[in-house]
N, C-alpha and C positions, 0 to 999 in steps of 0.2 A: 274666763280664766286669764286670757292674755291681758285684759284690761286691769286685772288685779296686779299682775307683774309690772305692767307699764306704770301704773300709779305708784307702786312700791318703788320702782326704779326712780321715778321722778321725785318722790319724797326724799329718798336717800341722796340723790344727786343734788337736789336743792339745798339740803343741809350741808353737804360737802362743799358746794359752791359758795354758800354764805360764809362758811368757816375759813375757806382758803383764799377767797378772792382778794381780800384786803392785804394779807401778807405777801401774796404773789405780786400784786401791783406795787406794793412798797419795795419789794425786792428789785423790781425792774426800773423803778423811778430813779434809781441811782444813775443809770446809764441812758435812759430814754425819757422823752417827754411823755406827758400824760396820755395823749391819744395813741401813741405808738405802743406804750406799755399795755394799755387797755386792749388794743387789737391783738397783741401777742397772747395775752392771757385768755381772752375770749376764744381765740382760735384753738388754744390748747384745751380749754374746757369743752369746746364743741367736739373735738376729737375724742376726748375722754367719754363724753356722753354716748358716742357711737360704740365705744369699746367697753362700756361700763361693766358688763358681765365677764369680760375676758381679762381684766386687769385685777391682779391680786392686791398689790400694795398701791392703792390709788394715790396716796399722798406722795410717795416717792416717784410714782409715774408722772404725776402732774408737774412736779418740780423739775424733773429730768427733761420732760418734753418742752416745758416753758423755757428752760435754760438753753436747750438746743435751738429752739425757734429764735430766741434772742440772739444767739451767736450767729445763726444763719442770716438773720436780718442785718446785723452789723457787718458781716462779711459781704453780703450783697451790696450794701451801701458803699463800702470801701471799693469794691470792684467797679461799681457803677461810676464812682467818682474818678477812679483811675482810667476807666474806659472812656469816659467823657473827655478827659484831657488828652489821653493817648489818641483818641479818634480825631480830635482836632489836629494834632500834629501829623497823624497819618494822612489826613486829607490835605493839609498844607503841603506835605511831601508829594502827594500825587497831583497837586494842582487843581483839586476840586473840593470845595467845602460848602457848596450850596445847601446840602441837606442838613448840615449841622448848624447853620446860621439861620434856620427858619423859625426857631422859637424865640420868645422874648428874652429869656435868660442869655441865650447865645448872642443876641443882638446887643444886650447890655454889656456883655463881656467885650464885644468888639468896640463898643463906644468907650469903655474904660481903657482899652489898649490904645485907642486913637488919641487919648489925652497926652500920652507920653511918647508915642512912636515918632520917628523921623517923619516930618510932613511929606517928604518925597515918597514915602512908602504908603501913606494913607490911601491914595488912589488905587494902588495895587490890592491892598487889603479890602477896600470897598468892592472892587470887581470880584475878587475871590469870594467875599461873603455873599454876593448875589449869585453864586454858582457858576461864574464864568471860568472856563478852562484857560490854561496858559496860552494856547493858540488864539483863543478869542480875545483875550486881554491884549495880546501883541497886535492883533488886527485893529482893535478899537483905538489903542494908543499910538498906532503906527510906529511900533518899535519891533526889534527882532525878538524871536521867542527866547533866545539866549539872554537878552536883557531882562525879559519878564522872569525867566528862571532865576537869575541872580537876585532880582528884587524880592521875589517870593521866598528865596532862601534867607534873605535878611529878615523878612517878615516872620518866617518860621523860627529863626533864631531868637528874635525878640519875644515872640509868643512863648517859646520854651523857657526863656529866662524869666519872663513875667510869671509863668506858672510855678517855676521853681522858687521864685521869690516869695510866693504865698504858700509854700509848704508842699508842693507837689514835686517830689524828688526823682521819681522814676516815670519816664514817659516812654510809651512803646513807640517803636518805629517799624515801618515795613521795610523788608529787605533791602 
């Protein structure tokens, strides 16, 4: 008997899936690329499949859940972008940025900054990008920690201006 219901559920779900997949993906393609819209829609359908017998208005439910998933995805991406930029500033403020400069995107970001930054500050940015703390940079360059702090403050200001120039208007700072 369970097999009968399972097959019946699968047949109903398959028909619903075929009928609504195209319109849902088209609805999301206005704001998302094809792979992202496909992921959001398929996640919504997977959840619906699990709740098939508990959902009364399946069409309204699938559109509502898909819309919520899309909004959550957009919000997550915005927060991720803000956090990435804010994290950079926070780590420049604290004098440690090694963990954020470990990936290729961050390295490319540093290389772009180095094209425009005052040549005197490049050395400080390099040491910071390799995870050196202010006290270590001072020791390596044989300068005072106060000098390093002033130079890194200039680096931080430059990075902040660079980010704002490209549309990042709010950057978080630690106390």
